N, C-alpha and C positions, 0 to 999 in steps of 0.2 A: 504494500500500500504506500502510495506516495504521500509524504507529510504535507499537511495543509500549511501553506506559507502564511496565511492569515493567523492561524493558531500560533505559529512560531513567533511571528512578529508581535502579536499581542502579548505573549509571555515575556519576550525580551524587552518590550517597551515599558513594562511595569518597573517602578522604581521605589525604593525606600526614601523617605525623607532622612535628613541627617540624624535627627533625634530618634526617629522610628527605627532606623537601622541599628543604632547602638542598643536601644531597649530590646529589640528582637534578638540580637546576639546575646545580650545578658540573659534574656529569658531562656535561650537554648542551654546556657551553662548552669542556670539555677535549676537544680534537679533534686530528686528525692535522696540520692546518695549522700549529699552533704549533710543531711539531717541525722543520719546514723553512722555513715562510714567515716566522715571526716573527724568527728569527735573521738571515735574509737581509735583510729590509727594515730591520732595526735597524742592521746593519753598513753597509748602503748609504746610510743617511740620517743618519749621525752618531753611531752607537753610543749611549752613555749620554744624549746630548742628545736623540736620538729617543725613547729609552725614557722619559725625563722627559716629553716631549711626549705620548707614548702614555698615560701615567698621567693627565695633565691632561685629555685627551680622554675617557678612561674615566670620570673623576670628574664632569666637567661635562656630558657628553652621554650617555655610555653608561649610567650609573647612573640618571639621570632617566627615560630611555626604558625601562630594565629595570623600574623601579618602575611605570611607566605600563602596561606589558604585563601585569605580575602583577595590578595592581589591576583592569584591564579584565576579565581572565580570571576573577578571583574575583567581581566584580560580576555578570558575565554568566552564570557557571556553565554555559557551553556550550562549543562548539568554537571554534577560531581564527576561524571565519567568523561563527558565530551570536552570539558573545559581544558583539560591537559593538552589535547590535540589542537583545539582551536586557539590555544595560546602559543602554538608553534612547536609543540613537543612531538616525539615519534608516535606513530600510530599504536605501538604497543602499550602506551600509557592510557589509551582509551579502554583497553581491556583491563589493565591493572586498576584504573580508576573505578571500574565497575564494582570493585570491592567496597568502595565508599558509597555505593547505592544499596548494595545488598545488606551491609551491616546495619544501617539505621532502620531498614525495613524489618529485619529480624528483631532488632531491639524493640521497635515499636510494638511488635506482636505480643511481647510480654510486659512492656512498660505500661500499656493502657490497662492491663489487669490490675496492677498496683494502684494506678490512678483511680480506677473504679473503687478499690478498697477505701481510699482516702475520702471519696465522695460519700460512700456509705457510712463511714465512721463519723464524718462531720454531721450528717443528719442524725445519726444515733446519739451523738453527744449533745447537740443542741436540744433534742427532744427529751433528753434525760434517760432514754431507754438503755444507753450504754452502761449506765451506772446502777441500773435496777438489779443487776446480778454481779456480784463481786468476783465471779469465776471468769476473769478476762481471758485466760488461756483457753478455757472451754468455749467461750463465745467466739474467739478467733478461729478455733478449729472447726466449730460447727458451721461458721460462715464460709470459710474457704473450702471445706469438704462438700458443701452443698452446691446448688446450681444458681443461687442468686448472683454470684460473681459474674455469670454470663450476662446478666442484665446490666450490671454496672460496667462491665467491659464494653458493652454495646453503647451505653450512655457516653462513656469517655471517648470512644471512637466517633460517635455522632457529633459531639461538641468539637472535637479536633477537626473532623471533616468539614463541618459548617464554616469554621474559621478559615481553613486553607482554601475552601471552595470560593470564598469571597475575594481571593487574590492577595497580592502583596500589600498594597497601600490600604485597600478597603477591608482586608481581613486580618492578616498577621500583624501589620503595624498597629491598627486600631486596637486589636486584642491586647497586645503588649503594652500599649500606651495606657490602658486602663488597669491591667492586672499588675504590672511591675510596680507602679506607685502604691497600689493596694498591698502588694507583698511587703514593701518597705515599711508601711504603717503597721502591718501585723507583726513583722519581725521586731520592731521597736516596742510594741505593746507587750509581746511575749517575753522579750528580753528584760524589760522593767519588772514584769511579774516574777520572772525567774530569779533576778538579782535581789529581790526583796523577800524571798522565801527564807525561813529559818535555816541556818547552816549553809546558805548559798556560797558564803565566802570560801568554804573548803573546796567547792567545785571550781570556783574561779581560780584559786591557787593551783589546783590540779591541772587546769587548762593552760595557765599563763606562767607558772613557775618552771623555769627551764631545768631539765635534768640531762646534762650533756653525756652522762655515763650510758644512757640508753641509745645514743646515736651510733650508727654502724653503717657499713656499706649497704646493707639491706634496707635500712631506714631511708637512706638517700634515694634508692630506687623506688621505694614506696612513695616518698614525697614527690619524686619526678613523675611517677605514674599517675598520682592523684592530680597534680598540676596539669598534666597532659589531658586526662579524661574530664576534669572539671571544666575545662575550657571548650569541650566538645570537639577536640581535635581528632582527626583521623576517621570521622564518621560522615564526611561530606556536607555537613550543615553549613560550615563557614564558606566552603567552596560554592555552595548553592546560593547562600545569602549574598556572597560577593558578586554574583552575576547580576544582582538587582541593586547594586550600589552605584550611585551617580558618579560619573568620571570626575566631577568637581569635589567629591567627598575626599577629604584628607584621611588616608588610611592609618597613618602613624598615630595621631591623637585618638582616633576611634579605637585602635588596638589597645592603647593605654586605658581608655575609659572602660572597655569591656573587661580587661584584666582587673581593674580596680573594683568593678562591680562584683565579679566573681570572688575576689578576695574578701570584700566587705561582707558578702553573704555568708561565706564560710566562717568568718570570725564571729558574726552575730549568732550563727547557728550553734557555735561552741558555747557562747554565753547564754544560750537557752538550755541546751542539753545538759551540760556539766553541772550548773547550779541546781537544776531540777533533780538530776540523779543523785547528787550529793545530799540534797535536802531530805530525800525520801529513802536513802540507802539503796539505790538501784545500781545495777551494773551497767556501765555505758557501752559495753561491747556486745550487746545482745542483738544488734542488727535490726531486722524487721520486727522481731518480737519485742524489742525495746519500745518501738513506736505503737504497736497494736496491742500489746499486752501489759508491759510494765508502766508506760506513761499514763494510760487510762486509770490505773490504780492510783497513781500520783495525783491526777486531776480530781479524782473522787474524794481525796483527802484534803483538798485545799478549798478555801472559800470561793464561791462562784466557779467551782471546778467544771461544771457542764459548759459554762460560757467560754472559759479559757480553753477547755478541751476542744470545743467546736472551732474556736479561732485557730488552734494549732492544726487541726485537720483541714480547715479551709486553706491555711498556709501551705500545707503539703499538696493539696489539690491544685492550687495555683502553680506551685513549682512543677508539678507533674504535667499539667496541661500546657504550660508554656514550652516545656521540653518536647512533649508529644507533637505539638504543632510544628516545631522545627524538624522533627524526625520525619513526619509525613511529607513535608514540603520537598524533601530530597528525592524520593522515588517519583513523586508527582511531577517535579520539574524534569526528571529524566525521561519519563514516557511522553511528556509534552514535547520535549526536544528531540527525542528519538523517533517517535511515530507521528508527531503532529496532532495528537489528540487535544481536544479542548480541556480546559481546567476542570469543568464539571464532570466530564466523563472520566478523566484521570483520577480525580479524587474518589469518585464512586467505586471504580474498579479496585483501586489500591486499598481503600477502606474495607471493602468486602474481603479481599485477600488477607488483610491484617487480621480480621475477625476469625477467618477460617484457620489460618496458620497458628493463631493464638489459642485455639481450642485445647490442644494437648497441654499447654502451659496452665490453662484454667483448671484442667483436670489433674494437675500434678500434685494436688494437696490432699488426695484421698478419694476423690469421687470416682476415679478410674485407676485401680491399683497398678496397671501396667505402665502408666506414666509417672507413678510415684517413686518407683525404685528401678532405675535403669543403670545397672552397674555401679550402684552406690550413690547416684545422684538422680534427682527427679528430672523430667524433661525440661522444666523451667530452669533448673540449675545448670543443665548442660548447655542450654541455649545462651544463658547469661555468661557462662564460662567461655564458650566459643567466640561470642561477639566481643566481650570485654577484654579477654586475654589474648586473642589471636587476631581477629579481623581489625580491631581498632589500632593496635600497634603497627600492623602491616600497612594500614592506610596512612598512618603518620610517616612511616618509613618511605613509602612511595612519594609522599609530598616533599620530604626533605631531599631525596635523591633528584627528583625532577627540578625543584627550585634551585638546588645547588649546582647541578651538573648539566642539565639539558635545556635550561630556559635562557635564551639569549636576551630577552627583553625584560628580565627581572627588575633591573634598575628603574626603568621607566614605569613599569606597572606598580612597583612598591612605592614610588613617589618619595624616596628618601634622598637626602643630600648625600654627596659623594662619601663623606666621612662616615656617616651613619650607615650608608649602604654597605661599605666594606666590613663594618662590624657585623651587620646583619648577615651578610653572605658568609662570613667566617663561621658564625654560629650554625647556620643552616647547612653549610657544606661539610664542616669538619667535626663539630661537637654534637649537634642534634642527632645525626644518623647513628653514631656510636651509642649514645645514651638511650635512644629509642630502641635500638636493637637489644641492648642489655635489658630494658624493661620487658621486651617481648620474651627473652629467654627466662627472665625471672618469673613473670606471671604464668608462664606455661610450666614452670617447675623444672626447667632444664638446668638452671644454675641456682644454687642456694649458698648462703653465707653462714 
């Protein structure tokens, strides 16, 4: 089938405003993982010492790669796959870039499931039903082992699809312009509530008091990996968003703003989780069970707990949905660019496929035993492992190799002055590929310290 030129032109002529682009990119990096993963790995690896290491990795590796992805996307004006070739790269990079379309599609298939959980828990908390039964572990198991998650998965996909279906400026930009400021307000309210809890000081000290004895080469790779993943690198989002950035937009300041937004969110998340867990004697390394089992118990014990619990789950839902919107846009832009489909058709087909491929993940929590234990992991866990630990580092490695060795117009596309461009090129060409490769080896378990 010959692509429709009207569809292609319509898609490529859509543009973010300057503010809308930055908010959308911050929305893609603000996700669920920072609410339970970042506090956990920070406390496990030295508190403030690890946080400082995270900042260094974000500045030295994360931001150069972020700039590279945005610049490639704007230069190519295509999808996460085709931008490499359209920017002047070898045709092989079109196939390699396809990994950065597959990865977000697979991630979205299980990410919307957890997004649905947050919507369900927000309603349950505000209504008070969540606190009618103190067996929070039983409530969580009963919910995830049943079939109601299918309904909430569909709701999350529907919201995501409606936003993406309205386009860049009319959908994604407007969505983030409303939700990101709302997210900031919720973060501040919940941080103040957490910091004023009895015993909160111990949690703040645990988070911010450095323990350099816990730093190690493995901690450095963990910090680099989290900086890498928290910025949505290697999953095609920034390549795709870059295609919708106006040529007059200065990418350098935008990159700094996006990095600052990601850093502030992670910091405030720590000031919510650690004081709360310290105040109620909870373990901060419990992952999803911390959010859906332990924290509801904490909210039930504090004044106005149903209200603050509802705000917390609304916060998680916003973080999940802003990320799911960016994840869906990647394959939607790809099929629009590759086959010339209209946006409405592309969103509908991809959304249906996301729902269908996500079914085994929904059933991974007990509803269908075959998906619950597949060689020691559930289907959900295997999909998470494959995307997070293999596809994303590979995607980042492809970006660094292309930007550092195959891209002749990198200087012009990046828009950096000569001195800064040499620094950026040195990081992307010599430092980033080695470190990203080490992250790949570490996350797959090939090397350990």
